C-alpha positions in Angstrom: 0.0 0.0 0.0 2.8 2.4 0.9 4.5 1.8 -2.5 1.4 2.7 -4.5 1.8 6.0 -6.4 -0.2 9.0 -5.1 -3.0 9.9 -7.6 -2.4 13.3 -9.4 -5.6 14.7 -7.9 -4.4 14.0 -4.4 -1.0 15.6 -5.1 -2.7 18.7 -6.5 -5.0 18.9 -3.5 -2.0 18.6 -1.1 -0.1 21.3 -3.0 -3.1 23.6 -3.1 -3.5 23.2 0.7 0.1 24.2 1.2 -0.4 27.1 -1.2 -3.3 28.5 0.7 -1.4 28.1 4.0 1.5 30.2 2.6 -0.9 32.9 1.3 -2.6 33.1 4.7 0.8 33.4 6.5 2.0 36.0 4.1 -1.1 38.1 4.5 -0.9 37.9 8.3 2.7 38.9 8.3 2.1 41.9 6.0 -0.9 43.0 8.0 1.0 42.8 11.3 4.0 44.8 10.0 1.9 47.5 8.6 0.2 47.9 12.0 3.6 48.1 13.6 4.7 50.8 11.2 1.4 52.8 11.9 1.9 52.5 15.6 5.5 53.7 15.3 4.6 56.7 13.2 1.9 57.6 15.6 4.4 57.5 18.5 6.9 59.7 16.5 4.2 62.2 15.7 3.0 62.3 19.4 6.6 62.6 20.5 7.3 65.6 18.3 4.0 67.3 19.3 4.8 66.8 23.0 8.3 68.3 22.5 6.7 71.4 20.9 4.3 71.8 23.8 6.8 71.2 26.5 9.2 73.6 24.8 6.7 76.3 24.8 5.8 75.7 28.4 9.5 75.7 29.6 10.9 78.3 27.3 13.2 75.6 25.9 15.3 75.7 29.1 17.4 72.9 30.6 14.3 70.8 31.7 13.2 70.8 28.1 16.6 69.4 26.9 16.3 66.5 29.4 12.8 65.8 28.4 13.7 65.9 24.7 16.6 63.4 25.2 14.3 61.0 27.1 11.5 61.2 24.6 13.7 60.9 21.6 15.6 58.0 23.2 12.4 56.1 23.6 11.4 56.9 20.0 14.8 55.7 18.7 14.5 52.4 20.7 11.0 51.7 19.4 12.0 52.7 15.9 15.0 50.3 16.0 12.7 47.4 17.1 10.2 48.3 14.5 12.9 48.4 11.8 14.1 44.9 12.8 10.6 43.6 12.4 10.1 45.3 9.0 13.4 43.9 7.7 12.5 40.4 9.0 9.1 40.5 7.3 10.8 41.6 4.1 12.9 38.5 4.1 9.9 36.4 5.2 7.9 37.8 2.2 10.7 36.7 -0.1 10.6 33.3 1.6 6.8 33.0 0.9 7.2 34.1 -2.7 9.9 31.5 -3.3 7.9 28.8 -1.6 4.8 29.5 -3.8 7.0 29.7 -6.9 8.2 26.2 -6.0 4.6 25.0 -5.7 3.8 26.5 -9.2 6.8 24.5 -10.5 5.2 21.4 -9.1 1.9 22.3 -10.8 3.7 22.7 -14.1 5.5 19.5 -13.5 2.2 17.7 -13.2 0.6 19.5 -16.2 3.1 21.4 -18.4 0.2 22.9 -20.4 -0.8 25.3 -17.6 2.6 27.1 -17.8 1.4 29.7 -20.3 -1.5 30.7 -18.1 0.7 31.6 -15.1 1.6 35.2 -14.6 3.7 34.5 -11.5 6.8 32.5 -12.1 7.0 28.7 -11.6 10.8 29.0 -10.8 12.0 29.3 -7.2 15.2 31.3 -7.8 16.1 35.0 -7.8 14.9 35.5 -11.4 11.6 33.8 -10.6 11.1 35.9 -7.5 11.6 39.1 -9.4 9.0 38.0 -12.0 6.5 37.1 -9.3 7.0 40.5 -7.6 6.3 42.3 -10.9 4.5 40.3 -13.7 4.8 42.8 -16.5 8.6 43.1 -16.8 11.4 43.7 -14.4 11.7 46.7 -12.2 15.1 48.3 -11.8 17.0 47.4 -8.7 16.8 51.1 -7.5 13.0 51.2 -8.0 12.5 48.0 -6.2 14.6 48.9 -3.2 13.8 52.6 -2.9 10.0 52.0 -2.9 10.2 49.3 -0.2 8.9 49.6 3.3 12.4 48.7 4.6 13.9 51.9 3.1 10.9 53.9 4.3 11.3 52.9 7.9 15.1 53.2 7.6 14.7 56.8 6.4 12.4 57.7 9.3 14.7 56.0 11.8 17.8 57.8 10.4 16.3 61.2 11.5 15.6 60.1 15.1 19.2 59.3 16.1 20.3 62.6 14.5 17.7 64.5 16.6 18.7 62.6 19.7 22.5 63.3 19.3 21.8 66.9 18.4 19.8 67.3 21.6 22.7 65.7 23.6 25.2 68.2 21.9 22.8 71.0 22.8 22.7 69.8 26.4 26.5 70.5 26.7 25.9 74.1 25.4 27.9 73.6 22.3 27.3 75.9 19.3 24.2 75.2 17.2 26.1 74.5 14.0 28.0 71.7 15.8 24.6 70.1 16.8 23.4 70.3 13.2 26.6 68.7 11.9 26.6 65.9 14.5 22.9 65.2 13.9 23.2 65.2 10.1 26.3 62.9 10.1 24.8 60.5 12.6 21.6 60.2 10.5 23.6 59.5 7.3 25.8 57.0 9.1 22.8 55.2 10.5 21.2 55.1 7.1 24.3 53.8 5.4 24.8 51.1 8.0 21.2 50.0 7.6 21.5 49.8 3.8 24.8 47.8 4.1 23.3 45.4 6.6 20.1 44.8 4.7 22.0 44.4 1.4 24.4 41.9 2.9 21.5 39.8 4.3 19.8 39.8 0.9 22.9 38.8 -1.1 24.1 36.2 1.5 20.8 34.5 1.0 21.4 33.7 -2.6 24.9 32.3 -1.9 23.4 29.5 0.3 20.0 29.0 -1.2 19.5 26.1 -3.7 16.4 26.3 -5.9 14.5 23.2 -6.9 13.0 24.8 -10.0 15.7 27.2 -11.4 14.9 29.4 -14.3 16.0 27.7 -17.6 19.2 29.2 -19.1 17.4 29.5 -22.4 14.7 31.7 -21.0 15.0 35.3 -22.3 15.3 37.9 -19.5 12.3 40.1 -18.9 12.8 43.7 -20.1 13.5 46.4 -17.5 11.1 49.3 -16.9 
């Protein structure tokens, strides 16, 4: 009994069940991270408004500087934790895309005639993932990266350490231009480190990942936008 081949209908049903499970998990992860981003932006907005109100009430004296450092420190911590989650979900989303591409490869393996009806790729490699993310061609790398939630959250977070360090510099009664320079440089350094770390995680993935359904060498590359 164990050596009997599984009927194609049963195989298709099992693959479809796995496909729906991946879709549900992907949707849940996306919904959760968007909620986290909204909560973080709400916290940042409330923090800046509170700083403005306290500044007016204290005349931007020494107590305001202490309050600003405390509030911005909390915002930086929450922003960093949010950024970790956003980057993790970005990698998880790629994982779900590759997994569903692999299932499409299994569908095509069972019935090769359905390949021409699939807009998403049946190949679970990098080229297949790029096709699934954008059916109608291939986005440029800059467009794909710059428009992502990861870069958005990194840009917001880069401003917060700059404001925090500028407040610390101001607390030591250093000149205002020094505070501006320190804040700007710290923000740029944070953004650069974030890009380098995220890029290394992405490229390291492809050095160890082994697809089951690689894109055929004879397949013509999709045109760029």
